[in-house]
N, C-alpha and C positions, 0 to 999 in steps of 0.2 A: 761624272757629277762635279760640278764646281761649287765649292763652299767658301764662304768667308767667315773665319772664326778666329779665336785666339788660342792661347796655349791652355786654356780651361774652357769646358763646355758644360752647360747645365744639363740635368736629368731631363728637363722638358724638351730641350734641343735634341738630345739623343733619342728620346722616345718618339719624337716626331719623324725622325729619319731612319729609324731602324728598318733594315731590310732593303734599303736603297742600294743600287749598284754603286761601287766606288767607295763604300764605307766599310771598314773592318773594325770590329771591336775585340779588344784583348783583355782577358781577365788575368790579373797579375797578383791575385791574393796569395798570401804567404805568411808563414810564421817562422821566425828564426829559431824559436824553441821547439817547433814541431814541423820539420820541413815538408811533411806529407799533407799537412792540414789544409792548406789552400787548395790543393788539387781535389781533395775529398769534398770540400765545400763547393767547388765548381761542379763536381759530378752530381751533387745533390740539388743544384739549382744555380742558374747563371742568366745573364742578360741573353736573350735569344740571338743565336748565331755567333756568340763569342767564342773565340779560340782561347785555350789556356796556355800561358807560358810560365815556366817554373824558374824562380830566381836562380837556383844552383845549377839546374840542368840546361836552361835556355839562355838566361840573361847574364850568365858568368862563365868564365873560362876555368880550366882545371887549376886547382890550388897547388902551388909549388913552394919552394923555400921562401922566396920573395914574391912580391906582387899582391900580398893581402889575401884576405878571406874570400873576397868576391872579385877576382880579377876580371878585367874586361874580356868579353867573349871574342873569339876570332871573328873578324868581320865577315869573312866568306861563309863561315858556318852559320853565324846569326842571319846572314842574308839568305841562306837556304831555308832556314827555319821560318823567316818572315815571308818568304815566297809561298811556303806550304799553307800560310794563313791567308793567301790570296793577295798579298800586298805587292803592288808595283809602283811605278813612279807617280801615278796619278791618284793613288789611293789615299783617302783620309783615314787616319787611324785614331781611334779613342781608346785610351787605356784606363782601367780602373782597378782599385783594390778595396779593402776595408780597414786600411791602416793610415789614414790621414795622408794618403797619396805617396807614401814613401817608396813603395814598389812600382806603382804606376809612373811616378816621376822618373824612376830609373829607366823604364822603357822609353818614356818621352825623351829623356836625354840621349839614350843609346841611338834611337832612330835619327835624331837630329845630327849626332856625331857621324852617323853613316851617310849624311847628306839628305835625309828625308825630312823636310820641315813641316809637312802636312800631318801634324800629330797633336793631339790634345789630351789632357787629363780630365776625367769625369769629376766635376765638383761635387764634394760630398760622399763620392764612392758608392759602393754597392748598397750601403745602408740607406743612403738618401734616395737612391733609385727605388728601393723596395718600399720605403716610406710613402713614396708618391704613388704606390699601387700600380706601378708599371709592370708589364708581363715579364715573367721569368720562364725558363725552360731547362729541362734536363737533357735535351737532345744534343749529342756531341756532333759538331759539324764535320764533314768529311774533309781530308786534306785537299787544298787547292793547288793550282799551278800558276802562281803569280811570277812576276819577272822582276825580283828585287836585285838591283845592282848597287852594292855598297860603295860608297865613295867617302872614305874615312877623312875627317877633318883632324888631321894628325896634331894640329896645334891647339886643339881643344884639351889635350891631356898632358899632364906633367908627371915625371917620375920622381923617385927618391932623390937622385942627384940634383935635379932641378930645385926641389924644395930645400934640400940641405944648403944650397948656394944662395937661397932666396934672401934678399936683403931688404927688410922693411924700410930702412932709411932711404931707399931708392924709390919711394912712393909706391911701395907694393904692400898689399895686405893679405895675410893668410888667415882664412876663416875656418875655425873649428866648428862643425855643425852638431856636435854631441851635446847631451844634457850637461848642465853646469857641474854636477858632481863628478862626472867623468873628466871633464875639461880640467877641473881643479885637482884631479888626482885623489879625490876623497873615496871613490869606489872605482873598481874595474872589474866588471863581471865577466868579460870575454877575453881580453888580450892579456899577455903576460906582464905588461908593464903599465902602470897607472901614470896619468899626467897628460901633458899636451906638447906638441911641437913648439920649441922655443919661438917666441914672437907671435904666436897665433892669438887671435882674438876670438871670443866666443859668441856665436849667434846660433842658438839652438834651432834645429830644423822645425821643431814643433811650433815655433812662433809664426810660421807662415800661414797656418790654418787655425781655425777655432777648434773647440773640443769636439765638435760634430764632424770635423773634416772638410769644412767649407773653407776655400781660400779667402783670406782677408781682402778687403777692397784695395784697389790701386793706391788711393791716398794713404791708407794704413801701411801698405808695404813701402811706399816711398819714405814715409816717416820712419819706418823701422831701419831702413838703410841709411838715413840721412847723415849719420856720423862719418860715413865713408867718403873720402874725397872722390868726386866725380872723375878725376883723372887717374885714380889709383888702379894699378894692375891687381886683379883679385884672383886668388887661387882658393878653392873650397875643398875641404876634406871632412870625413867623419870617421867612423870606425873602420869601414871597409868599402866606402865609395858608393853606397846606396843611398842613405838618407841625406848625404850631401846634395843629391840631385833635386831634393825639395828646396833647398836653399837656391839652387841655381834656377829652379822654376820661379821662385819668389824674386830673384834679381831680374829675371827676364820680364816678368809682369810689371815690375816697378820701373821699366825702361832702362835697366842697367845691364844689357847684354855683354858677352865677351868674357865672363869669368871662366877660368880653366878649372878642370877637375883634377885633383890628385887622386887618381883612381885606386891606388893601393891604400891610401889614407893611413890611419893610425896603425892598423894592423901590419901594413908594409913597413912603416917607420920602425915599429917595434922589432921586426925581424932583423934589422941591422944593428940593434942595440944589445942583442943577447947573444 
């Protein structure tokens, strides 16, 4: 199946193509406060044919002393997981969640990091899909035998040392994707230290979508990022490298590709400060 689409697709687009060969749908619903909730919700009902991938188990690697709360998964291991979903080089993948795209964007970024560009996020997520009265299912699809060959784009990711040496005066910008209160150090509900990486500017990830989880228009996103120099080198982080992917999605849609992810993010940065 040959499709022409963008990084975001509508519920109508998906509903019209469900079940066609060459299209794989991935349910990424998850709750940071209740790690089993997303999978339970998936079992109670999901988009027909969708596979479920768990943030901690499938879309992250083992937590260690450094690397943050959601380290990047091993490319080979993730490639095997994606193959079991029937994903190969020609597959179109659509990812969805019910959290304003934050977990779906993680998969969107991971697939592209591994060299697979045919991936999109479902605009509005599962809520919008259900509101359109499109079909849902409780049937769990059987494991498939795709042939996914990971080709990691190693230069898409930076580590602690890179960020530590990052110099904003060299036309570089470090973007903190967390809510303003966490960025300003007024609260810190998760990590041991409050505040932000020195020199970082705050662009909360929630500003990429509206309250219903629909991605803002391209002109709105372009205006959102307009204060950033077009030639600036961008590095994006959040708490653990998950919600930063929503900002990376927003930058891509605004026509500003090339930003790098500090995968360990604030949780990794903190691990070197204590």
